[in-house]
C-alpha positions in Angstrom: 83.9 98.2 92.2 80.5 98.1 90.7 79.0 101.0 88.7 76.6 101.8 91.5 79.4 101.9 94.1 81.5 104.2 91.9 78.5 106.4 91.2 77.6 106.8 94.9 81.3 107.4 95.7 81.3 110.2 93.2 78.1 111.7 94.6 79.5 111.6 98.1 82.8 113.1 97.0 81.0 116.0 95.4 78.8 116.6 98.4 81.8 116.5 100.8 83.8 118.9 98.6 80.9 121.3 98.6 80.5 121.0 102.4 84.2 121.6 103.0 84.0 124.8 101.0 80.9 126.1 102.6 79.6 124.8 105.9 82.8 123.2 107.3 85.4 125.7 105.9 86.5 126.5 109.4 88.0 123.0 110.0 91.3 124.0 108.4 93.1 127.3 108.0 94.1 126.0 104.5 92.4 124.2 101.7 90.7 120.8 102.2 90.4 118.8 98.9 88.5 115.5 98.8 90.7 113.5 96.5 89.0 110.1 96.5 86.0 108.3 98.1 85.9 104.5 98.2 82.6 102.9 99.2 82.1 99.4 100.6 80.0 97.1 98.4 77.0 97.5 100.7 77.4 101.4 100.6 77.4 101.5 104.4 81.1 102.6 104.9 83.1 105.1 103.0 86.8 105.8 103.1 87.4 109.5 102.3 90.9 110.7 101.3 91.6 114.4 101.8 94.5 116.5 100.8 95.4 119.5 102.9 97.1 122.4 101.2 98.4 125.5 102.9 97.6 126.3 106.4 99.8 126.3 109.5 98.0 123.6 111.5 99.5 120.1 111.3 97.6 117.6 109.1 96.8 115.4 112.1 95.1 118.2 114.0 93.0 119.1 111.0 92.1 115.4 110.5 91.1 115.2 114.2 88.9 118.3 113.7 87.2 116.6 110.7 86.7 113.4 112.7 85.1 115.3 115.5 82.6 116.7 113.0 81.7 113.4 111.3 78.1 113.3 112.8 77.4 116.8 111.5 79.0 116.0 108.1 76.9 112.8 107.8 73.8 114.7 108.6 74.6 117.4 106.0 75.2 114.7 103.4 71.7 113.4 103.9 70.4 116.7 102.5 72.3 116.4 99.2 72.7 112.7 98.5 69.6 110.4 98.7 70.6 107.0 100.0 68.8 104.4 102.0 71.5 104.4 104.6 74.0 107.2 105.4 77.4 105.7 105.1 79.9 105.7 108.0 82.7 108.0 106.9 86.4 107.4 107.8 88.8 110.1 106.8 92.4 109.6 105.8 95.2 112.0 104.7 96.0 111.5 101.0 99.8 112.0 100.8 100.0 111.1 97.1 101.3 114.6 96.2 104.1 114.4 98.7 105.1 110.9 97.5 105.1 112.2 93.9 107.3 115.2 94.9 109.7 112.8 96.7 110.0 110.5 93.7 110.5 113.4 91.3 113.3 114.7 93.5 115.0 111.3 93.4 114.7 111.3 89.6 116.1 114.8 89.4 119.1 113.8 91.5 119.7 110.7 89.4 119.7 112.9 86.2 122.1 115.3 87.8 124.5 112.5 88.9 124.3 110.6 85.5 127.3 110.9 83.2 126.9 113.6 80.5 128.5 111.7 77.7 126.6 109.5 75.2 127.7 105.9 74.5 130.4 105.8 71.7 129.8 102.3 70.3 126.2 103.0 69.3 124.6 100.6 71.9 121.7 102.0 73.7 121.1 104.8 71.2 117.5 105.6 70.2 118.2 104.6 66.6 118.9 101.0 67.6 115.5 100.5 69.3 
């Protein structure tokens, strides 16, 4: 990504984060966090990754509510980010936190199942490295 693309993505991310805290706070009964924005090289399309914390509504319903408000969100972005063209926004659920938790759980189980005794012949000890 070019510097301009990254800079515009950062501006759009900040604008969206502010909008989800103020004007569009009713889209979810939990917290919507904009985790990443990726812009196309021509700055006409943006992939917005959101994380949903808390709330009782399923993530799919919250994402559908966000998608339904895309025209209003795009209009609100024009007031805070000056661009020649307002990018088309496509929203996706960012499940990175869930994946990290799943991997950490696997590592925890591996540590619990590993033998407790150290090697007796000295191989694999930190002093040998």
